C-alpha positions as CSV (number, residue, x, y, z in Angstrom):
1,M,45.6,-22.7,-4.5
2,A,46.7,-21.5,-7.9
3,T,44.2,-21.7,-10.7
4,Y,44.3,-21.0,-14.4
5,D,42.7,-17.6,-15.1
6,P,41.3,-17.3,-18.6
7,E,40.7,-13.6,-18.0
8,G,44.4,-12.9,-18.2
9,R,45.2,-12.1,-14.6
10,L,48.5,-13.4,-13.2
11,T,48.4,-16.7,-11.4
12,P,51.2,-17.1,-8.9
13,I,52.8,-20.5,-9.0
14,G,54.6,-21.5,-5.8
15,S,55.2,-25.2,-6.2
16,P,55.4,-28.0,-8.8
17,E,51.9,-29.1,-7.6
18,A,50.5,-25.6,-8.4
19,L,52.2,-25.6,-11.8
20,G,50.7,-29.0,-12.6
21,R,47.2,-27.9,-11.5
22,T,47.4,-24.8,-13.6
23,I,48.6,-26.6,-16.7
24,R,45.9,-29.3,-16.3
25,R,43.1,-26.6,-15.9
26,A,44.4,-24.7,-18.9
27,R,44.6,-27.9,-21.0
28,E,41.0,-28.9,-20.0
29,Q,39.7,-25.4,-20.7
30,T,41.2,-25.5,-24.2
31,G,39.7,-29.0,-24.8
32,L,43.0,-30.8,-25.4
33,T,43.7,-34.3,-24.2
34,Q,47.0,-35.1,-22.6
35,A,48.1,-36.8,-25.8
36,E,47.2,-33.8,-27.9
37,L,49.1,-31.4,-25.6
38,A,52.1,-33.7,-25.6
39,E,52.1,-33.8,-29.4
40,R,51.9,-30.0,-29.7
41,A,54.5,-29.5,-27.0
42,R,56.8,-32.1,-28.6
43,A,56.8,-34.2,-25.5
44,T,55.5,-37.6,-24.5
45,R,52.1,-38.1,-22.9
46,Q,53.9,-39.5,-19.8
47,A,55.8,-36.2,-19.5
48,I,52.5,-34.3,-19.5
49,V,51.1,-36.7,-16.9
50,T,54.2,-36.2,-14.7
51,L,54.0,-32.4,-15.1
52,E,50.2,-32.2,-14.4
53,G,50.7,-34.5,-11.4
54,G,53.0,-31.9,-9.8
55,H,55.9,-34.4,-9.6
56,E,59.3,-32.8,-9.0
57,T,61.6,-33.5,-11.9
58,R,65.1,-32.2,-11.5
59,A,64.3,-29.5,-14.1
60,V,61.2,-28.3,-12.3
61,E,63.0,-28.5,-8.9
62,L,65.9,-26.4,-10.3
63,I,63.5,-23.7,-11.6
64,F,61.8,-23.3,-8.2
65,D,65.2,-23.4,-6.3
66,A,66.7,-20.8,-8.5
67,L,63.6,-18.5,-8.2
68,A,63.6,-18.9,-4.4
69,T,67.3,-18.1,-4.2
70,L,66.7,-14.9,-6.2
71,D,63.6,-14.0,-4.2
72,L,61.4,-14.3,-7.3
73,E,58.1,-16.0,-8.0
74,L,56.7,-17.6,-11.1
75,A,53.4,-16.4,-12.5
76,V,51.3,-17.6,-15.4
77,R,48.8,-15.8,-17.6
78,P,47.5,-16.3,-21.1
79,R,49.7,-15.0,-23.9
80,G,48.7,-11.6,-25.2
81,S,47.1,-10.5,-21.9
């Protein structure tokens, strides 16, 4: 299971669910509410709920399909690490 790593190590993200879990953990660790994250990300709270829930939107599905086709993986780490 992918987790947010505040120490800066890469976190592999292999699915929309893993992406959602990672974003939720990072948001919680920074003390933001979904509404606050949505405002800062210029999105709606419902978009954040959908993202954190690991729901496959067409955009997220396209990202994972393109990465798989190119034999690449997505990884997350804090900026500046």
